[in-house]
C-alpha positions as CSV (number, residue, x, y, z in Angstrom):
1,M,0.0,0.0,0.0
2,E,1.0,3.6,-0.5
3,R,2.9,5.0,2.4
4,A,0.7,7.2,4.6
5,T,1.6,10.7,5.4
6,F,0.2,13.5,7.6
7,H,-2.5,15.6,6.1
8,W,-1.6,19.3,5.8
9,A,-4.0,20.0,8.7
10,D,-1.9,17.6,10.9
11,Y,1.2,19.5,10.0
12,L,-0.4,22.8,10.6
13,I,-1.6,21.9,14.2
14,F,1.8,20.5,15.1
15,V,3.8,23.4,13.7
16,L,1.4,25.9,15.4
17,M,2.1,24.3,18.7
18,L,5.9,24.8,18.3
19,V,5.5,28.3,16.9
20,I,3.2,29.5,19.7
21,S,5.6,28.0,22.3
22,A,8.6,29.8,20.8
23,A,6.5,33.0,20.5
24,I,5.8,33.0,24.2
25,G,9.5,32.9,24.9
26,I,10.2,35.8,22.5
27,F,7.4,37.9,24.0
28,Y,8.7,37.7,27.5
29,A,12.3,38.2,26.4
30,V,11.4,41.4,24.6
31,R,8.9,42.7,27.3
32,D,11.3,42.2,30.2
33,K,14.5,43.1,28.3
34,R,15.2,46.2,30.5
35,T,14.2,44.6,33.8
36,Q,15.5,41.1,33.3
37,T,17.4,40.3,36.5
38,T,18.4,36.9,37.7
39,A,15.4,36.7,40.1
40,N,13.1,37.7,37.3
41,F,14.6,35.2,34.9
42,L,14.7,32.2,37.3
43,L,11.8,33.0,39.6
44,G,9.5,35.2,37.6
45,G,10.4,38.1,39.9
46,R,8.5,36.3,42.6
47,R,5.4,37.9,41.3
48,M,3.7,35.2,39.2
49,S,-0.1,35.2,39.3
50,L,-2.3,32.3,40.3
51,F,-3.4,31.3,36.8
52,P,-0.1,30.4,35.1
53,V,1.3,28.8,38.2
54,T,-1.8,26.6,38.6
55,L,-1.7,25.5,35.0
56,S,2.1,25.0,35.1
57,L,1.7,22.7,38.1
58,M,-1.0,20.8,36.3
59,A,1.3,20.4,33.2
60,T,3.8,18.5,35.4
61,F,1.0,16.1,36.3
62,L,-0.2,15.6,32.7
63,S,2.7,13.6,31.4
64,A,3.0,11.3,28.4
65,V,3.6,8.4,30.7
66,L,0.1,9.0,32.3
67,V,-1.6,9.5,28.9
68,L,-0.4,6.3,27.5
69,G,0.1,4.1,30.6
70,V,-3.0,4.6,32.6
71,P,-5.6,3.6,29.9
72,T,-3.6,0.5,29.2
73,E,-3.4,-0.4,32.9
74,I,-7.2,-0.1,33.0
75,F,-7.7,-2.2,29.9
76,Y,-5.9,-5.1,31.3
77,N,-6.3,-4.8,35.1
78,G,-9.5,-2.9,35.7
79,T,-10.3,0.3,37.5
80,M,-8.3,-0.3,40.7
81,Y,-5.8,2.3,39.7
82,W,-8.4,5.1,40.1
83,L,-8.0,4.8,43.9
84,I,-4.7,6.7,43.5
85,S,-6.9,9.8,43.4
86,F,-7.5,9.4,47.1
87,S,-3.8,9.7,47.8
88,N,-4.0,13.3,46.6
89,L,-6.4,14.1,49.5
90,I,-3.4,13.5,51.7
91,T,-0.6,14.8,49.5
92,F,-1.7,18.4,48.8
93,P,-2.6,19.3,52.4
94,V,0.7,17.9,53.7
95,A,2.8,19.6,51.0
96,A,0.9,22.9,51.4
97,H,1.2,23.1,55.2
98,A,4.1,21.0,56.3
99,F,6.7,21.7,53.6
100,L,5.7,24.8,51.5
101,P,5.6,27.3,54.4
102,V,9.3,26.6,55.3
103,F,10.5,27.2,51.8
104,H,8.4,30.3,51.2
105,D,9.0,31.9,54.6
106,L,12.7,31.6,54.2
107,E,12.5,33.3,50.8
108,L,14.8,30.6,49.3
109,T,16.0,30.5,45.7
110,S,17.0,26.9,45.5
111,A,15.5,24.1,47.6
112,Y,19.0,22.9,48.3
113,E,19.9,26.3,49.8
114,Y,17.6,25.1,52.7
115,L,19.8,22.0,53.1
116,E,22.9,24.2,53.7
117,R,21.1,26.3,56.3
118,R,19.7,23.2,58.0
119,F,22.8,21.0,57.7
120,S,25.9,22.1,55.9
121,R,27.3,23.1,52.5
122,P,28.4,19.6,51.6
123,V,24.8,18.3,52.1
124,R,23.5,21.1,49.9
125,I,26.0,20.2,47.1
126,L,25.2,16.5,47.5
127,G,21.4,17.1,47.2
128,S,21.8,19.5,44.3
129,V,24.2,17.2,42.3
130,I,21.8,14.2,42.8
131,F,18.9,16.3,41.5
132,Q,20.9,17.5,38.5
133,L,22.0,14.1,37.5
134,Q,18.5,12.8,37.9
135,M,16.9,15.5,35.7
136,I,19.6,15.4,33.0
137,L,19.3,11.6,32.4
138,Y,15.5,11.7,32.7
139,M,15.0,14.6,30.3
140,G,17.3,13.1,27.7
141,V,15.1,10.0,27.4
142,V,11.9,12.1,27.7
143,L,13.0,14.1,24.6
144,Y,14.1,11.0,22.7
145,A,10.7,9.3,23.0
146,P,8.6,11.9,21.1
147,A,11.5,12.5,18.7
148,I,11.0,9.0,17.5
149,A,7.3,9.7,17.0
150,L,8.1,12.7,14.8
151,N,10.8,10.7,13.0
152,Q,8.6,7.8,11.9
153,V,5.3,9.7,11.4
154,M,6.7,12.5,9.3
155,G,9.7,10.8,7.9
156,I,12.2,13.4,9.3
157,S,15.6,12.1,10.3
158,M,16.2,11.4,13.9
159,L,18.8,14.1,14.2
160,V,16.5,16.7,12.7
161,S,13.6,15.5,15.0
162,I,15.6,15.9,18.2
163,L,17.2,19.2,17.1
164,L,13.8,20.6,16.2
165,I,12.0,19.8,19.4
166,G,15.1,20.3,21.7
167,A,15.9,23.6,20.0
168,V,12.4,25.1,20.4
169,C,12.3,24.0,24.0
170,T,15.7,25.3,24.8
171,F,15.1,28.5,22.9
172,Y,12.0,29.7,24.8
173,T,13.4,28.5,28.1
174,A,16.8,30.3,27.7
175,I,15.4,33.6,26.4
176,G,12.1,33.9,28.3
177,G,13.0,32.3,31.7
178,L,10.5,31.0,34.1
179,K,7.7,33.2,32.9
180,A,8.0,31.8,29.4
181,V,8.2,28.2,30.8
182,M,5.1,28.6,32.9
183,W,3.0,30.2,30.2
184,T,4.1,27.6,27.6
185,D,3.3,24.9,30.2
186,A,-0.2,26.4,30.5
187,F,-0.6,26.4,26.7
188,Q,0.7,22.8,26.4
189,M,-1.4,21.6,29.2
190,L,-4.5,22.7,27.3
191,I,-3.3,20.8,24.2
192,V,-2.9,17.6,26.3
193,F,-6.3,18.1,27.8
194,A,-7.9,18.7,24.4
195,G,-6.3,15.6,23.0
196,V,-7.5,13.3,25.8
197,V,-11.0,14.8,25.9
198,G,-11.2,14.3,22.1
199,V,-10.3,10.6,22.4
200,V,-12.8,10.0,25.2
201,W,-15.6,11.8,23.4
202,R,-15.2,10.3,20.0
203,G,-14.3,6.9,21.3
204,T,-17.4,6.7,23.5
205,M,-19.7,7.7,20.6
206,E,-18.0,5.1,18.4
207,V,-18.7,2.2,20.7
208,G,-22.3,3.2,21.4
209,G,-22.3,5.7,24.2
210,F,-21.6,5.9,27.9
211,T,-24.1,3.1,28.8
212,V,-22.4,0.6,26.5
213,V,-18.9,1.5,27.9
214,W,-20.1,1.1,31.5
215,E,-22.2,-2.0,31.1
216,T,-19.4,-3.8,29.1
217,A,-16.9,-3.1,31.9
218,K,-19.5,-4.1,34.6
219,N,-20.4,-7.4,32.9
220,S,-16.7,-8.3,32.6
221,S,-15.9,-7.4,36.3
222,M,-13.5,-4.6,35.3
223,L,-15.0,-2.1,37.7
224,R,-12.7,-2.9,40.6
225,A,-11.9,-1.1,43.8
226,D,-12.0,-3.8,46.4
227,N,-8.5,-5.1,46.7
228,F,-7.4,-4.6,50.3
229,D,-4.6,-7.1,50.3
230,A,-2.0,-5.9,52.8
231,S,0.9,-7.6,50.9
232,P,3.5,-5.0,49.7
233,L,4.1,-7.3,46.7
234,E,0.7,-6.7,45.2
235,R,1.1,-4.0,42.6
236,H,-2.2,-2.2,43.1
237,T,-4.2,-2.4,46.3
238,F,-6.1,0.2,48.4
239,W,-3.0,0.5,50.6
240,T,-0.4,0.8,47.9
241,L,-2.4,3.3,45.8
242,V,-3.5,5.5,48.7
243,F,-0.6,5.5,51.1
244,G,2.2,4.4,48.8
245,G,0.8,6.8,46.2
246,F,0.8,9.5,48.8
247,M,4.6,9.1,49.4
248,T,5.3,8.8,45.7
249,S,3.4,12.1,45.0
250,M,5.3,13.8,47.8
251,T,8.6,13.2,45.9
252,I,7.2,15.6,43.3
253,Y,5.2,18.2,45.3
254,A,7.3,18.4,48.4
255,S,11.0,18.0,47.4
256,N,11.3,18.5,43.7
257,Q,13.1,21.8,42.7
258,A,10.9,22.3,39.7
259,M,7.8,22.3,41.8
260,I,9.3,24.3,44.7
261,Q,10.5,26.9,42.2
262,R,6.9,27.5,41.2
263,Y,5.8,27.9,44.8
264,L,8.6,30.5,45.3
265,S,7.6,32.4,42.2
266,M,4.4,33.6,43.9
267,Q,4.4,36.7,46.1
268,T,2.6,35.2,49.1
269,K,2.5,31.9,50.8
270,R,-1.3,31.8,50.6
271,Q,-1.3,32.2,46.8
272,A,1.2,29.3,46.5
273,Q,-1.0,27.1,48.8
274,T,-4.1,28.0,46.7
275,A,-2.3,27.0,43.5
276,L,-1.3,23.7,45.1
277,Y,-4.8,23.0,46.4
278,L,-6.3,23.6,42.9
279,Q,-4.3,20.6,41.7
280,L,-6.6,18.4,43.8
281,P,-9.7,18.7,41.6
282,A,-7.5,18.8,38.5
283,S,-5.7,15.6,39.3
284,I,-9.0,13.8,40.1
285,V,-10.7,14.9,36.9
286,F,-7.8,14.0,34.7
287,T,-7.2,10.6,36.4
288,T,-10.9,9.9,35.9
289,L,-10.7,10.8,32.2
290,L,-7.7,8.5,31.7
291,V,-9.5,5.7,33.6
292,F,-12.6,6.1,31.4
293,T,-10.4,6.1,28.3
294,G,-9.2,2.7,29.5
295,L,-12.8,1.6,29.7
296,V,-13.4,2.9,26.2
297,L,-10.5,0.8,25.1
298,F,-12.0,-2.2,26.8
299,A,-15.5,-1.7,25.3
300,R,-14.0,-1.6,21.8
301,Y,-11.3,-4.3,22.1
302,H,-12.3,-6.6,24.9
303,D,-13.0,-9.5,22.5
304,N,-10.4,-8.6,19.9
305,D,-7.2,-7.5,21.7
306,P,-4.9,-6.0,19.0
307,V,-1.9,-7.3,20.9
308,K,-3.1,-10.9,20.9
309,L,-4.1,-10.5,17.3
310,C,-0.6,-9.3,16.5
311,L,-2.0,-6.1,15.0
312,I,0.4,-4.2,17.3
313,N,3.5,-5.3,19.1
314,K,3.2,-3.6,22.5
315,R,0.4,-3.0,24.9
316,D,1.4,0.7,25.2
317,Q,0.4,1.1,21.5
318,L,-3.3,0.7,22.4
319,I,-4.1,4.4,22.6
320,P,-2.5,5.4,19.3
321,W,-4.2,2.4,17.7
322,L,-7.6,3.6,19.1
323,V,-6.9,7.1,17.8
324,M,-6.3,5.9,14.2
325,D,-9.0,3.3,14.4
326,V,-11.6,5.8,15.5
327,L,-10.3,9.1,14.3
328,G,-7.7,8.3,11.6
329,K,-9.9,9.8,8.9
330,V,-10.5,13.0,10.8
331,H,-7.9,15.4,9.4
332,G,-6.1,17.2,12.1
333,F,-6.7,14.8,14.9
334,P,-3.5,12.7,14.4
335,G,-1.6,15.9,14.4
336,L,-3.3,17.0,17.6
337,M,-2.4,13.7,19.3
338,V,1.2,14.0,18.3
339,A,1.2,17.6,19.5
340,C,-0.4,16.3,22.7
341,I,2.5,13.8,23.2
342,F,5.1,16.4,22.5
343,S,3.5,19.0,24.7
344,A,3.6,16.6,27.6
345,S,7.3,16.0,27.1
346,L,8.1,19.7,26.3
347,S,6.6,20.9,29.6
348,T,8.8,18.4,31.4
349,V,12.0,19.3,29.6
350,S,11.5,23.1,29.8
351,S,10.7,22.9,33.5
352,G,13.8,20.7,34.0
353,V,16.1,23.0,32.1
354,N,15.0,26.0,34.0
355,A,15.3,24.2,37.3
356,L,18.8,22.9,36.4
357,A,20.0,26.4,35.4
358,L,18.8,27.8,38.8
359,T,20.3,25.0,40.9
360,F,23.6,25.0,39.1
361,L,23.9,28.8,39.3
362,T,22.8,29.1,43.0
363,D,24.3,25.9,44.5
364,I,27.5,25.5,42.4
365,A,28.6,28.5,40.5
366,K,27.9,31.3,43.0
367,P,29.5,29.5,46.0
368,A,32.5,28.6,43.8
369,Y,32.8,32.2,42.6
370,R,32.6,33.5,46.2
371,A,35.3,31.0,47.3
372,L,37.6,32.0,44.5
373,K,37.1,35.7,44.3
374,G,36.2,36.5,47.9
375,R,33.1,38.5,46.9
376,H,29.6,37.9,45.7
377,M,28.9,37.5,42.0
378,E,27.7,40.7,40.2
379,E,24.1,40.8,39.1
380,R,25.0,41.3,35.4
381,M,27.3,38.3,35.4
382,S,24.7,36.2,37.3
383,S,22.0,37.2,34.8
384,I,24.2,36.2,31.8
385,L,25.2,32.9,33.4
386,S,21.6,32.0,34.1
387,K,20.9,32.1,30.3
388,V,24.1,30.4,29.4
389,F,23.4,27.5,31.8
390,A,19.9,27.1,30.4
391,L,21.4,26.9,26.9
392,L,24.1,24.4,28.1
393,F,21.6,22.2,29.9
394,G,19.3,22.3,26.9
395,A,22.2,21.3,24.6
396,T,23.1,18.5,27.0
397,T,19.5,17.2,26.9
398,I,19.6,17.2,23.1
399,A,22.9,15.4,23.0
400,L,21.7,12.7,25.4
401,A,18.4,12.3,23.4
402,F,20.4,11.8,20.3
403,L,22.7,9.2,22.0
404,A,19.7,7.4,23.4
405,Q,19.0,5.8,20.1
406,F,22.3,3.8,20.5
407,F,21.4,2.7,24.0
408,G,20.0,-0.8,24.7
409,S,16.5,-1.1,26.2
410,F,18.0,-1.9,29.6
411,I,19.9,1.3,29.8
412,L,16.8,3.3,28.6
413,Q,14.8,1.6,31.4
414,V,17.4,2.4,34.0
415,A,17.6,6.1,32.8
416,L,13.8,6.4,33.1
417,S,13.8,4.7,36.5
418,I,16.4,7.2,37.7
419,F,13.5,9.6,38.4
420,G,11.8,7.1,40.8
421,M,15.1,5.9,42.3
422,V,16.3,9.4,43.2
423,G,13.0,11.1,44.1
424,G,12.4,9.0,47.2
425,P,15.9,9.5,48.7
426,L,15.7,13.3,48.1
427,L,12.3,13.4,49.9
428,G,13.9,11.4,52.7
429,L,16.6,14.0,53.0
430,F,14.0,16.8,53.4
431,V,12.0,14.8,55.9
432,C,15.1,14.3,58.0
433,A,15.7,18.1,57.9
434,L,12.1,19.2,58.6
435,F,10.9,16.7,61.1
436,F,14.0,15.3,63.0
437,P,16.1,18.1,64.6
438,V,18.3,15.4,66.1
439,I,19.7,14.5,62.6
440,N,22.9,16.3,61.8
441,S,25.0,16.7,58.7
442,W,26.7,13.3,59.0
443,G,23.3,11.5,59.5
444,A,21.7,13.3,56.6
445,S,24.6,12.5,54.2
446,V,24.9,8.9,55.1
447,G,21.2,8.5,55.2
448,V,20.5,9.8,51.7
449,I,23.5,7.8,50.2
450,C,22.2,4.5,51.9
451,S,18.7,5.3,50.7
452,L,20.0,5.8,47.1
453,A,21.8,2.5,47.3
454,V,18.8,0.6,48.5
455,T,16.3,2.0,46.0
456,S,18.7,1.6,43.1
457,W,19.3,-2.0,44.1
458,V,15.6,-2.8,44.2
459,A,14.6,-0.8,41.1
460,I,17.4,-2.1,38.9
461,G,17.0,-5.6,40.3
462,S,13.3,-5.4,39.4
463,I,14.0,-4.4,35.9
464,M,16.4,-7.3,35.4
465,N,14.2,-9.8,37.1
466,N,11.1,-8.8,35.1
467,S,13.1,-8.8,31.9
468,A,14.3,-12.3,32.6
469,H,10.7,-13.6,33.1
470,A,9.0,-11.4,30.5
471,H,6.9,-13.2,27.9
472,E,8.5,-13.5,24.5
473,N,6.7,-11.6,21.8
474,T,5.9,-14.2,19.1
475,C,4.3,-11.6,16.7
476,P,6.2,-10.6,13.6
477,E,7.9,-7.2,14.0
478,V,6.0,-4.3,12.5
479,R,7.9,-2.9,9.5
480,V,8.1,0.9,9.4
481,N,10.4,1.5,6.5
482,G,9.1,-1.0,4.0
483,S,6.2,-0.7,1.6
484,D,3.6,-3.0,3.3
485,Y,2.3,-0.8,6.1
486,N,-0.7,1.5,6.4
487,T,-1.7,4.6,8.2
488,T,-2.4,2.8,11.4
489,T,0.9,1.0,11.4
490,V,2.8,4.3,10.8
491,F,1.1,6.1,13.6
492,T,1.1,3.4,16.3
493,T,4.8,2.6,15.6
494,A,5.8,6.2,15.6
495,A,3.9,7.4,18.7
496,T,4.7,4.5,20.9
497,T,7.8,2.5,19.9
498,A,9.9,4.7,22.1
499,L,7.2,5.6,24.6
500,E,6.5,2.0,25.6
501,V,9.6,2.1,27.6
502,S,8.1,4.8,29.7
503,S,5.9,2.2,31.4
504,T,9.1,1.4,33.4
505,L,8.1,4.3,35.6
506,Y,5.0,2.2,36.5
507,N,7.1,-0.9,37.2
508,N,6.0,-2.4,33.9
509,S,2.5,-1.4,34.7
510,T,0.8,-3.8,32.2
511,W,3.0,-6.8,32.8
512,I,1.0,-9.5,34.5
513,P,3.2,-11.9,36.5
514,T,2.7,-15.6,36.0
515,R,4.4,-16.7,39.2
516,T,2.7,-16.6,42.6
517,H,4.4,-14.8,45.5
518,E,4.7,-18.1,47.4
519,S,6.9,-19.6,44.6
520,L,9.3,-16.7,44.7
521,S,12.7,-16.8,46.4
522,S,13.3,-14.2,49.2
523,L,15.4,-12.1,46.8
524,D,12.8,-12.3,44.0
525,Q,10.1,-11.2,46.5
526,V,12.2,-8.0,47.2
527,Y,12.3,-7.4,43.5
528,Q,8.5,-7.8,43.3
529,L,7.9,-5.0,45.8
530,S,5.2,-2.8,44.4
531,Y,6.7,0.3,42.7
532,M,4.3,2.4,44.8
533,W,6.3,1.5,47.9
534,Y,9.7,2.6,46.5
535,S,9.5,6.1,47.8
536,T,8.3,4.9,51.2
537,L,11.2,2.5,51.4
538,A,13.6,5.3,50.5
539,V,12.2,7.7,53.1
540,V,12.3,5.1,55.9
541,T,15.8,4.1,55.0
542,A,17.0,7.7,55.0
543,V,15.4,8.5,58.3
544,V,16.5,5.4,60.1
545,V,20.1,5.6,59.0
546,G,20.1,9.3,59.6
547,L,18.9,8.9,63.2
548,V,21.4,6.1,63.9
549,V,24.4,7.9,62.5
550,S,23.4,11.2,64.2
551,C,23.1,9.4,67.5
552,L,26.5,7.9,67.1
553,T,28.0,11.3,66.1
554,G,26.4,13.4,68.9
555,G,23.4,14.7,67.2
556,N,23.3,18.5,67.0
557,K,24.9,19.0,70.4
558,G,26.3,22.5,70.7
559,R,24.8,23.8,67.4
560,S,22.2,26.5,67.2
561,L,19.2,25.4,65.1
562,D,16.8,28.1,63.8
563,P,13.2,26.8,64.6
564,R,12.1,28.3,61.3
565,L,14.0,25.5,59.6
566,L,11.6,22.9,61.1
567,S,8.2,22.1,59.7
568,P,5.4,24.0,61.4
569,W,3.7,20.7,61.9
570,Y,6.6,19.5,63.9
571,I,6.7,22.7,66.0
572,K,3.0,22.4,66.7
573,L,2.6,18.6,67.3
574,S,5.9,17.5,68.8
575,M,6.2,17.8,72.5
576,L,9.9,17.9,72.1
577,A,9.8,21.0,70.0
578,T,7.0,23.1,71.4
579,V,7.9,26.7,70.7
580,A,5.8,29.3,72.6
581,P,6.0,32.9,71.6
582,L,7.1,35.4,74.2
583,K,6.7,39.2,73.9
584,S,10.1,40.8,74.4
585,E,11.1,44.4,74.1
586,K,13.8,45.7,71.8
587,R,14.7,49.2,70.8
588,D,14.5,50.3,67.3
589,E,16.8,52.7,65.5
590,D,15.0,55.7,67.0
591,G,15.4,54.4,70.6
592,E,11.7,53.6,70.9
593,Q,10.7,50.4,72.5
594,R,8.9,47.8,70.3
595,K,7.6,44.3,70.8
596,E,8.4,41.3,68.7
597,N,7.9,37.6,68.9
598,V,10.9,35.6,70.0
599,E,11.2,32.0,71.2
600,M,10.8,31.4,74.9
601,T,14.1,29.9,76.0
602,D,15.3,27.8,78.9
603,V,17.7,30.1,80.7
604,M,20.2,27.3,81.5
605,S,20.2,25.5,78.1
606,G,19.0,28.0,75.5
607,A,16.3,25.5,74.5
608,P,12.8,26.5,73.4
609,N,10.1,26.2,76.0
610,G,9.0,22.5,76.2
611,V,12.4,21.1,75.6
612,H,14.2,20.1,78.8
613,A,17.8,21.2,79.2
614,H,19.3,17.7,78.8
615,D,17.1,17.1,75.6
616,A,18.1,20.5,74.2
617,R,21.8,19.8,74.4
618,F,21.2,16.7,72.2
619,Y,18.5,18.0,69.9
620,G,20.2,21.3,69.3
621,V,17.0,23.3,69.1
622,Y,17.8,26.9,70.0
623,Q,16.4,30.3,69.7
624,R,17.4,32.3,66.6
625,S,19.7,35.1,67.3
626,D,19.9,38.0,64.8
627,N,23.7,38.1,65.1
628,I,24.2,34.4,64.1
629,E,21.7,34.2,61.3
630,E,23.4,33.1,58.1
631,S,23.6,35.6,55.3
632,R,22.4,34.5,51.9
633,D,23.3,35.5,48.4
634,N,19.7,36.4,47.3
635,L,18.9,36.7,43.7
């Protein structure tokens, strides 16, 4: 058959998405040319409004992994996954009130600046370097996946595909800064939402309406939400999805620099909390849409699975197959879906590039400059370097995306899993800092390293173990460069050949094990731990090791610890850190007496009220003194 190509309407929609994204960057570069400071470039001047911040936070949630992975999960395993929506009922309040206030009240620039103030500079550098390695590797593969789609759908070479998408993303990020990133995130989020709603609407009509979709799922026992198995080896149960999902989500909303950067871009703490709370209905609505998309898949293909019929090679190709099966003849819709996939990836890469530029400048370059020159970096140099670093990290992402085509599938899976492997230990580091004043720099450093080692061992071991027991694909390989393929083959191969590896983030979400847990060896059982518990395992490891090492090294004895560095929930709920305000009088510059809140201290130990003297000497919780407060190099 004649080789299928995009209709001009498909090209138009896709190109418009790229042009509008680039135009947003140009607009903010020109508008803020005379007032473009480092703070304005990297933090939006700390005056971003609620609308773009809210949509930008949503764009982080609307990823290509979710769009392709969740409906496939529902198609094969039922609606149990929908229960993860309940985890957000815990995630957002905890992130908004236990973590966000500390970052915002301290007026931080980098999340890892907090780690220096709480622990030491080596801990700050350790956390920042771990984050940077995590994001660089992850973004490279995220850019590579949609580049393959563009390569095989439009016939453009791999190099041109990667350069085209990477260059546009790097361009608007480097010239427009956080404002451009957040407004393009908002625009791209709308594209992703439009693509998913279009699939749901048209797919539902094609199979006969909502009633047919619901009754088909009900009659096949696919409407499931009743698995309360307490085994941590079960992939999806009420406990893994709600409580394991809570800890997994916290790695994004409570300790990820890209998210914290958005909180800090808003003028008030209340605004940042409002933007975070608005994610709750958005996440529930979008998860419900994706779950229903899976039910539409089931209604159409429950008795003729395209994978079993060898019409497609991978389960992750189901959504593109449905798109071309239902809407392949609707000009413009395939282009919208490719734009949807790219938009989800672009929002991730642009946010990552901007966050990397900020952390490298603030955590590495400025301290190094100060150490070498003995003075703070000038604002002009800082502003120039922020743009240079954005360009360099964008170029690095492009290079890694290009090199990814030469990697084996195992390396790609490990690179994608880096995000999950590192997110948990970093969250554990912040939990140690905010909730355990006994933990010192030694405990934090050893704790996060041990946590990284444990999660890397389990995650990589799981990949290798599952690969060893994976079912062999007996279907003939789909040809994409020959003359015997049609429109459906072109689109499904293009949009998902690379993206199917993204299901690694869901621990091979559609892989159904054939061995019972009882037949597994002890080591194999460790590797079968539900991916939803990885972050919990990481946090527990970091905290336990941090406590043990800190106890062995004397805790924070003799070190003043600013109570503002502790979570407000810890201050309020822990009997060991109850801090009561006391009105004390000080004289202002005019000699007039004024009152201000200071911490009530134990006269003998310097500990806050509620902490006995012998406890305070170990915990190191002391009143802040104006003459010992650390100075910061604010942007």
